[in-house]
C-alpha positions as CSV (number, residue, x, y, z in Angstrom):
1,M,-56.1,-8.7,-39.3
2,A,-54.9,-12.2,-38.8
3,R,-56.4,-14.4,-36.1
4,P,-54.1,-15.6,-33.4
5,A,-53.1,-19.2,-33.3
6,R,-55.2,-21.5,-31.2
7,F,-53.9,-23.6,-28.3
8,L,-54.1,-26.9,-30.1
9,S,-52.2,-25.4,-33.1
10,G,-49.4,-24.5,-30.6
11,V,-49.4,-28.0,-29.2
12,W,-49.3,-29.4,-32.7
13,L,-46.3,-27.2,-33.6
14,I,-44.4,-28.1,-30.5
15,W,-45.0,-31.8,-31.0
16,H,-43.5,-31.5,-34.5
17,N,-40.4,-29.5,-33.6
18,P,-37.3,-31.4,-34.6
19,K,-35.0,-29.3,-32.4
20,G,-37.1,-30.0,-29.4
21,W,-37.0,-33.8,-30.0
22,T,-33.2,-33.6,-30.6
23,I,-32.6,-31.8,-27.3
24,A,-35.0,-34.1,-25.3
25,L,-33.5,-37.3,-26.7
26,G,-29.9,-36.0,-26.3
27,A,-30.6,-35.0,-22.7
28,A,-32.3,-38.4,-22.0
29,A,-29.4,-40.3,-23.5
30,S,-26.9,-38.2,-21.7
31,F,-28.4,-38.3,-18.2
32,A,-30.0,-41.8,-18.3
33,G,-27.2,-43.1,-16.2
34,I,-27.9,-40.9,-13.2
35,A,-31.5,-41.9,-12.9
36,G,-32.7,-45.1,-11.3
37,S,-35.8,-45.3,-13.5
38,P,-37.4,-43.6,-16.6
39,L,-39.9,-41.8,-14.3
40,I,-37.1,-40.3,-12.2
41,L,-35.3,-39.3,-15.4
42,A,-38.4,-37.7,-16.8
43,L,-39.0,-35.8,-13.6
44,F,-35.4,-34.6,-13.5
45,L,-35.4,-33.4,-17.1
46,G,-38.8,-31.8,-16.8
47,L,-37.6,-29.9,-13.7
48,A,-34.4,-28.8,-15.4
49,F,-36.1,-27.8,-18.7
50,G,-38.9,-26.1,-16.9
51,L,-36.7,-24.0,-14.6
52,S,-34.4,-23.0,-17.5
53,A,-37.5,-22.0,-19.6
54,I,-39.0,-19.9,-16.8
55,L,-35.7,-18.1,-16.3
56,S,-34.8,-17.5,-19.9
57,L,-38.4,-16.5,-20.9
58,S,-38.5,-14.1,-18.0
59,F,-35.3,-12.5,-19.1
60,W,-36.4,-12.2,-22.8
61,C,-39.7,-10.7,-21.7
62,M,-38.1,-8.1,-19.5
63,A,-35.5,-7.3,-22.2
64,G,-38.5,-6.8,-24.7
65,L,-40.1,-4.4,-22.3
66,V,-36.9,-2.4,-21.9
67,L,-36.3,-2.4,-25.7
68,R,-39.9,-1.2,-26.3
69,R,-39.3,1.8,-24.1
70,L,-35.9,2.6,-25.6
71,L,-36.5,2.1,-29.3
72,R,-39.2,4.4,-30.5
73,T,-38.8,4.6,-34.3
74,D,-38.7,2.1,-37.1
75,R,-35.2,3.1,-37.9
76,Q,-34.0,2.2,-34.4
77,W,-35.7,-1.2,-34.7
78,H,-34.1,-1.9,-38.1
79,L,-30.6,-1.0,-36.7
80,L,-31.1,-3.3,-33.8
81,N,-32.3,-6.1,-36.0
82,A,-29.3,-5.5,-38.4
83,A,-26.9,-5.6,-35.4
84,L,-28.4,-8.7,-34.0
85,G,-28.2,-10.4,-37.4
86,I,-24.5,-9.5,-37.7
87,L,-23.9,-10.9,-34.3
88,L,-25.7,-14.1,-35.2
89,A,-23.6,-14.5,-38.3
90,L,-20.4,-13.8,-36.4
91,S,-21.4,-16.4,-33.8
92,I,-21.7,-19.0,-36.5
93,A,-18.6,-18.1,-38.4
94,P,-16.2,-19.9,-36.0
95,M,-17.9,-23.3,-36.9
96,W,-16.9,-22.8,-40.5
97,F,-13.2,-22.3,-39.8
């Protein structure tokens, strides 16, 4: 059985996440004009990102609990994963056309 990742490994991973840096820099550049100082901007963005993370993670955790109760067989899980994969591909397709 594999050992769970340690806290510092998680911090290291988050620090080297290019999507996170892109979002943070984009938000900082977009909203820099509404803040009087870099500290106010950091507090504003921290509050906005923190609140959205709490809400979205709570939703995903509750959805996972519901799915765990509804889907009992491996076949059901495979069908759900296939359906979600198809939906993901369909959501990307409009960008190609």
